[in-house]
N, C-alpha and C positions, 0 to 999 in steps of 0.2 A: 504493500500500500504506500502511496505517496504521502509524504508528510504534509499536513495542512499548512497553507500559507498564513502569514501574520494577518493580512487583511481579512481572510476567511474567519479566523479566530476572533478578531476584533468585532466583526459584523455580528457573529453569533452572540458574543458577550453583551454588546450594546443592545441588541434586540431583547435579550433576556431580562435586562434591567429596565426596559421600557424607555431607553434613552434615544438620542439622535446622534448619528455619526457626524463627527466634525473634523475638518481637515487638520486642525491643531492636535487633536487626539491621535490621529493616524501618524502624524509627523513625530509626535512624542513616543508612541509605541515603537516605531522604527528605530529611533535614536536609542531607546532603552535596550532593544534587542541587540543592536550593534555593540553597545558598551558591554553588555553581558557576554556576548560571543567573543570579543577580543580582550576581555579582562581589564578594560579601561574604566575610567570614571566619568560621570556625566552630571552637569548642573543643568537642569531643565526648568525654565520658567514657563509656567502654564497659567494663563489668566483664569479668573473666576468663570465657571461655566464651560471650561474645556472638557471636563470629564477626566481629570488627570488620574484618578484612582484606577480606572480601567486602562488608561494609557501606560501604567506600569505593571498592573496585575497580569494582564494578558501575556505580554512577552516573558514575564517572570514564570508564570505557570507553564508556558510553552517550553521553556528551557529545561524544566524537569529536575533541577538541582535545588537543595535547600535554600530558602530565602527568608530573611528577616525584614519585616516592614516596621519601621519605628516612626511613630507620630507624636505630636505634642499635645493634642487635645483628646479628651475622653470622647467627645462627639464623633470625631473621625474614627477612633478605634472601634466604637460601637457600629458605625456605618459599615466599616470594612467587614467586621465579623458577623454582623447580623443581617446585612443586606447585600453588599457587593460580592463578597467571597462565596456565599452559598449559591447565589444565582449564577455567578461566573463559572464556578466549578461544574454545576449542572449543565450549563450551556456548552462548555468545552469538552465535557466527558465523551460524547459520541465522536468528536473529532480527534481528541488526543488518545482515546481508547484507554483512559485511566481516569480515576477520580481522586485528584490530589487532596490530601488531608490538610486542614488548617487549624490553628489554635491561637489562643490569647495567652500572653505571659506578662505578669507584672511583678513588682517587688513584693517580698514576703509580707510586709505589713498591710498589704491590700487584701489579704485573705484572712478569714476567720481562723483563729487558733483554737482547736478543740481542747488542748491542755488548759489554756487560759479559761475557756468557757466552763469546763467541768471542775477544775481545781481552784479557780479563783486567782486573783492577782496577788503576787507576793506583797506582804504588809509594808506600807509606807505611810504611816499615820498622818504625817504632816501634810501630805498631798491629798489626804482624804480618800485614799484607795483602801478597799476593804473586800471582804468576801461579798462580792457585789450583789449576788442574787438574793442573799438573805437580808443584807443590811439596807439596800436601797428601797425606799418607800415606793410601792407600786403606783402611788398617786403623783410622785414627783416626775419631772420630765426625764431625769436620768433613769429612774426606776422603770418607767414605761418603755424607754429605749432598750434597756437591758432585757426586759421580759420579751419584747418583740424580737430581739436578736436570738434569744433562746428558742423561741417558736420557729423563727426562720431557719435556724441551724438544722432543724429536724427535716426540712424539706429541700433545702438548697443542694444542688449538685456541684456548684462551683465554689461556694464560700466566698465569692468575690464581692467586696463591699459595694461595687457599682451595680450589682444585680439586686440590691436591697432597695425597694421603692415603697414609700418614701424613705429617704436616708435617715441616719441617726447622727447625733452630735459627735464631734471629734473626741470628746471626753468619754462618751460611751464606747466608741469603737476602740479607743486605746486600751480598754479593759478586756477586750476579747481578741486582741491581735498582738503580735510580737515583731520586733525588728529581726533582721538576720543575725545580729549579734546576740540577741536574747534567746533565740531559738535553741532548744536542747539538742536538736538533731534527730532525724527520723529514727535512727537506731537506738537512741537513749530515751525516746519519748513513748509513753504508754499508748499514745494515739497516733504514732508514726505511720501505721499502715493505712489510716483513714485521712491523713493530713491533706487538706485542700491545696496548700502551696506545693507539696511534693507531687500531688496528682497533676497539677498544672504543669510542673516541670517535666513529668513523664510524658504527658500529651504533647508538649512542645518538642521533645526529642523525636517523637514519631511523625511529626507533621512536616509537610513540605514547605508550608508557609506559616511563619510565626509572627503574629502582630504584637508589638510591644510599645513602650513609650521611650521618649528621649532620655528620661532619668535612668531607666534600667540599662539602656545602651551606654550611657556615660559611666555607670557603675561597672559594667562589663569591661569597658576600656581602661578605666582608671585603676581599679582595685586588683587587677591581675588574676583574680580567681574567677574563671568564666561562669557567668550565670545564664548566658544564652547558649543554645545548642550550636554545634558546628554548622556553618552556612557558607555557601559559595557567593551569594549575592546579598548586599545590604541596600535597602531602599529607605531613604530618610524623607518622609513627607513633612510638610510645614518646616522645611529646612532652615528658613530664616530664624527660627527659634533655637536652633541647635546650640550655637555658641553660648547663649545665655543659660540654657539648661545645663550644659556641661560645666560652665563656670559655677553654677549653683551647687552642683554635686561636689565640685572640688573645693568649695568654700567651707572653712572650719569656723566654729564659734565657741566662745567661752563666756558664760554669764555666772554671776554669783549664785543664782537659783539652781542652775545646772550642777555646779560644783557642790553645793550643799546637799542636793539630792543624792549625788554619788556618795558623799560622806555618810548620810543616813542609811543608805542601802548596804554599805559595806561594814558599818560599825559593829553589827551583831555577829558578823561572820569571821572577823579577824582578831588577832590579839590586840590587847589594849594599846600597846606601844605603837603599832602600825596605824590604828584608828586615830590615836591622838596626833600623830604626825600629820595625817591628812587633814584633820580638823584644824590644826594650827595653820597649815598652809592655806586652807580655805578662808580662814578669818583674815589672814594677811592680804589675800587677793581681793576679798570683799571690801576691805578698808580702802584699797587703792581705787577700786572701781567707783566708789562713792564720789571720788574727786575727778573722775575721768571726764575730759572735755571732748566733744565730737571732733573727729579729724584724723588724717593719716599720720602714722608714726613712721617717718622715714628712717629713724633709728630707734631702737627699743630703749626707753629710759632705764637707767640703772635700777631704780626701785622696782619697776615692772619686771625687768629681767630676773632679779632675785626672787620675786614672788612666783614667777612662772617656773623657775628652776626648782623652787621648793615644792610647788604643785606636782611637777613632773616626777621628782624623786619620790615624793610621798605616794603618788599614784602607783609608781613602779613597785614600791614596797608592798602596797596593798594587793596589787595584782599577784605578786609572788605568794603572799599569805593566803589569798583566795584559792590558790591551787591545791592547798591541803585541806581536806574535808574535816571540819571540826567535830561534827556530831551527826552520825548517820540517822539518828532517831528524829532529827528535826523534820517536821512534816514538809514534804515536797522541797527538800533542801536544794536539790539540783536546780530547780527553777528560780529559787530565791538567789542562789549563788550566781546563776547565769545572768540574771537581771542586774545584780550588783556589779558583776564583772564588765558588762556592757557599758554601764554608766561610768565606771572608773577608767576603762580603756578610752572612752570618748574624751575625757578630761586629759588623760596622759598624752594622747596622740596630738591634740591641738597645742598643748603646752610645749611638747617636744618640737613640733613643727616651727612654732614661733621662736623658741629658744635657739634652735639649731640655726635658723635664719637662712634665707636664700634670696639672691638678687632677683629671682623670678617670682617672688611672693610680695603681695601688698598687705600691710597690716594697718588696721585703723580701729578707732573707738567709734561706737554708735551710741546714741542715747535716745530712748523711746519714752514718751510721756507715761505710758502705762507700765512698760516692762523694765524700765531703768536702763542701765548701761550694759553694753556687751563689747567684747573684744573679738574682732573678726580678722580672718586671713584668707586671701584668695589669690589664685595665680594671676600674674601680670598679663599673661596670654595663654590661651589653650590651643593655639594654632600648632605648636610643635607636638603637643600631646596627640592632637587629632591626626596630624600627618603620620605620626609613628604608629598609632594604635588603630585608627579608623581605616586608613587607605592601604594597609599592608595585607596581602594574602586574600583579597576578595575584590570583586567589582562593586563599586559604590555609586548609587544613583541618588542625587539630592534634588528634590523638587519643591516648588512653592510658587505662589503667584507673584512673589517679590524676591527675586535673586539678582536681578540686573539693575544695579544702582548707577545713576549718572551715565547710563548708556552702555555699560559693559558688566561682565561678571567678575572682574578682577578684585573689586573691593570685598565682596562676599568670599571669593576664593581665597584671598589672603587671610581672612579671619579663620578659615578652615585649615590653613596650613598649606595651601596650594600656591605654587609659583604662578606668575602671570600666564594666561593661556598662550600656548605655543612655545613656551620656554623649553629648551631641550636640556636634558641631563639624566644620567643613568639612575641617580638616586631620587629624582623628582617624580611624583605621581603623574601619570599621563591622564589628562582630562580635556574635555571640551564643554563649551556652553551652547545651549540651544534655546532660543525663545520661540515657542510654538504659537504665540499670539493669543488672541481671545476671540470668542464668537461674537462679542459685543462690538457695536460701531460707536466707539467712544466719542469721536468728534460730533456725532449727531445725537448721542444720548446724554451727554453731559457737558457742563461748562466749568472750567477752572477760573474762579474769580479771585483776584488779589486786591485787597482794599489798600491800594497804594497811598491814599490820602490820609490814612490814620497815622498818628504819631508813633514813633519807634517804641516798641514795648520795653519798659524798664523792669528789672527783676522785682517782683512782688509790688509793683507800683499800682496805683489806682488808675484804671483804664476807662475813664468815663466815656471817651469817644468810641472805644470798642463796644461798650454796652449800648450806646446809641445805635451803632451800626448793626449789632446783633438783633436789637429790638426791631429795627426796620426790615431786616432780612426775614425774620420769623413772621412778621405781619404780612409781608409780601407772599411768603410761602404758605400762609394759612396754617402755621404750626409745622408738622411733618419734619422736625429738625433733630438731627443727632449732633450734639455739641461735644466736641473732643477737646479737652483742655490739657495744657502741659503740666498742671499741678492740681491737686484736690482743692487747695485753697481758692484757686481761680474759678473752679467749677462751682464751689459753694457760693462765692461772692456773686457770680453771674446769676445763679439760681435765685438767690435772695433778691437781687435787684430786679430781675425780670418778672418774678412773681408779683411784685408790686406794680410794675409798669404795664404788663399785659396779662392780667389775671384770667382773661378768657382762654388762654392757652395753658393747659396743664403742663407743669414742668416736673419731670421725675428726675431725682438726683441719686447718683450712685452712692451706696452706703445707707440709704433710707429703707431699702428692701433688698432681698436677695437679687443677684444679678439676673437670674432666670426669670423671676417675677417682674422685674423692671422691664426687661426686653419684651415679655409677653404683653404687658400693659401698654407699652409704647407702640407695638405692632397693632394692637386692637383699636387704638384711638388715633385717627389721622390728624387730629388737631394737637396732639401731644408732642412734647419735646423731651428728649432724654439727654441729660448732661452728666459727664463723668470724665475719668482719666484713663490710665493705661489699659485696663482690660477691655474698655470699650473701643479703643483704637483697633483692636484685633479680633474681638469676640462677638460682633453683632452681625447677624445675617437676617435682615428684614427686607425682602423684596417687596415691590409694590409701592402704593402711594403713601404709606406711613413714613417713609424715609426718602424725601426728595431734596433735602438740604443737609449737607454735612459741613459743619463749621469747625475749623481749627483756630483756636484763639491766637496761637503763635507757633513758630517753628519749634518742635520739641527737642531742642538740644539738651544734652545731659546737664544737670546742675553743675555750675563751676566748682562747687565744693564736694562733688561726688568723688570720694577718695580713689575708687578703682578706675573710673573713666579718666580722671585727671592724671593718674599715674600712667595709664596706657598712652595717653596723648603725649606726655612728657617723654616716654620711652621712644616713641616714633621720632620726636623732634631730636632727641639725643643721637639717634641713628642717622640723622640727616634728612628725615622725611618731613612731610607736612602733617603734623599731629592733629591739627584741627580738622582737616579734610578726611584723614584716615580713621579718626575715631568719632568726633562730635558730628561732623556732617554725614558720615555713613550711618550713625545711629539715628539721626533725624530723618534721613532719606528713607530708611527702612520703615520707621513708624509712619511717616507721611504717606508712603505708598500703601501700607496696610490700611491707614485711616481712609484714604481716598477710595480704596476698594470697597468700603461699606456702601457707597452710593449705588452702583449699578450691579445688581445681583441677578437680574433676569433680562431677557431681550426687550421687554416692554418698559423697563425702568427709564425714567427721565429725571434730571435734576441738576443741582449745582454743588460743587465743592468750593466753599468760600474760606480763604485763608486770610485772617484778620491781622496780618503781619506784613508791613510794607517791604521788609527785607527780602521776601521772595521775589519781588519785582526789581529791587534796587541794589542788592548786595551782589558781589562777584560770584559767590557760591550759589546764588539763586538759580542759575541755569542748570547746575548739577542736580539740585533738588527737583526742579521741574522735569528734568529728563528721567527722573526715577518714578514719576507719576504716570497713570494712564493717559493716553493721548487726547484728553478733553480739549474742546475749543477754549481758547484762552482770552481773557479780557481783564482790564482794570476799570471798566466803565460801570460805575455803580448804578446809573439809571437803566442801562441795558439789562443788568442782572435783575433789578427789581421787576422790570417788565416781563422778563423771561420766567421768573418765579411765579408771578401772578398768572401768566398764561398756563404754566404747568399745573398750578393749583386749580384753575378754572376747569382744565381738562379732567383732572382727577375727580373734582366734585361732580362733573357731568357724568362720569363713568360710575361714581358711587350711587348717584340717584337713578 
C-alpha cells in the first residue's frame, strides 16, 4: 500500500473536527513534516484562526515516533486531549492503519495523593493543618471542599485536579496532594499500586503523543532527572510563553515563613542540637528580612551572606539527622519525615545557590504588602540552558501567533538560545522560521489607532487627557471595550474615573471577580467594558460584537526597577549590544502583539486597537513595535476613528436587533 500523503491526512483531520482547510495550515503542516524528517528545528508563526493544532498534530502522528506536545494554558491542553486528538486519531486511523495512543502528563502535585487522602496531612499546628476529614467542620468552606474531594476520589479515574468541577481552594487541594519531593515513592507507599500520578506516568510511557505543560518541560530540562518519556519530537505550542515559564521554574525563593515552616516540621524528628541550630539560623534570617528594602543585590551584603551560610549549614545538619529514623513507632513517620525533608532541602538549596554565587544569577529582595519580604534568585538568561537541554537529540517545533517581532524571528530565537537564522556552525542548532499568515484580512477588519496628540505618559502620573480620550472612544464604540493596562494601579484609576463619567457602560475590573466570570460577563453584555492587566493581554478570547475596541493605555515596557529585566538589559549592553531593544522593546512587542490579537478572533470581527501612547507614533522604536502587530490599517486621526467606531457599533446593534 502507498503511504498516504500529508494533504490527504490533513483533509481527513480537518473534516473530522468540522473545520475549514486553510492555506496557512497546509503550509505549516508541510514545514513541520520537513523539520521532523530532517531532524531540524522550526519556529512557526501561525495567526489566530489558522488551525495550528492540526497543523502540527497531523505531521507528528504521520511520523509515527514518540512526540511530546507542551502548552502553556490549561484550555489548550484540554482542547488537545478532549477534542483535537480523539477526532484526529479516529480520522487518520483508516489511512495510517494504526490508532496512535495519547495521554496527558502533569507535575505530581496536580494529582490527588491517596496516602494524603487516607492518612491525613502530617501535623503542622501553626499552619492549621490537621487530620482534615475529622477536624474540618462540614459547614465550613474548607470542610465542604474536603468532603467533596473524598467523594470525588471514589469515582475519578485520573485524580487530576483539573477534572474536578467545580474546583476547590488551593488550601484544600494542598491537603490531598504532594510535591515530588514529599512523595514517599511508589515502592514505599501503601497506595503505590493505585497512585494516580504513577498511573499517568505509565500511560505516558505507552503513548505516542504526550500532552504536557511548559512547567513540566522546564523541570525535565533543568533538574536532570527525566520526568517525560523518551521522545523523538518536541512541539512547544504558545511558545512565546516558554522563556518566562522556564525562568519561573528556575527561580528560587526564601521567605521567613518558609524557613520557619521547615524548622517546625523538622524539630520533632531530629536531635535537639540540630533543631536549635536551624532555629537560631532562622531567627537571624528573619531579623535581616524585616529590614530588607526592595531591589537587586549586585553583591551579597556581608550580614546577609553570614545569615545564608548559617541557614545552609544548619539545613545540611538537619538533612543528615533526618536520614536516621528516630522512632519506628511514630504513626506514619515516613510521610512526616519526607515532608520535613522536602521543606529543609528547599531552604538549603536556595541558601546554597545564593551563597555559592554565580555571575549568571540575579539576586534581589521583594516586598509584598500582604506576605512581607522575600529573597529571590533567578538566572540572568535561560537561553544557554534551552540551547543545551531543549534542542539536543530531538527535533523541536515552536509555534505561536506571536514569534516574529519587528519583522523577523531572531529576537525570539535569541531568547531561546538560537543563533540568528542562517548562521552556520557545527555546534549551533539548525533552524528556520516560517510565518504561515492568518485567515483574517487585517487591513479590512481592523484599525490601529495611535493617539499621537496625548501627552507622553509619565510613570504613575495622573493621565487626565488619557481618561478623556478613553471616555470618548468607549462612547463612540457603545461600550464593547477591552482595556489593557500596563499596571493594576492604572486599570483601577481608569475604572474609578470612568464609572463616574459614563455610568451607562458597565465596567468590570480584574480582581473584583474570578477571571473566568469576568470574561463571561463581558462577553454577555455588548455595552460592557473589561479593564485589567497582564493576564488579560493574553487570556481573552471573545469573538463577536462584545469586543470591538481594544485599548492599550501605554506601551508595556518592563518597570525600570524590575531587578531581573534591568539586569538582563545591562548584560546585553555590557556585551556591546542594544539592551533596550533586546530586552525592554522585545518584551513590549510580545505583549502588544498578544494584546492586539484579542480584537479579531473570527472572520466576521471588526474593530479598533487604540494605543493611548504617542511614543508608538513618534519614538524611533515605534516602527519595530508596529511591525510586530497584525497588519491593521493605521491612523493617528482621532475623528476618523470615532466615526469608524460609531459605524461598527451601529452595524453591531442592527445585527443584534
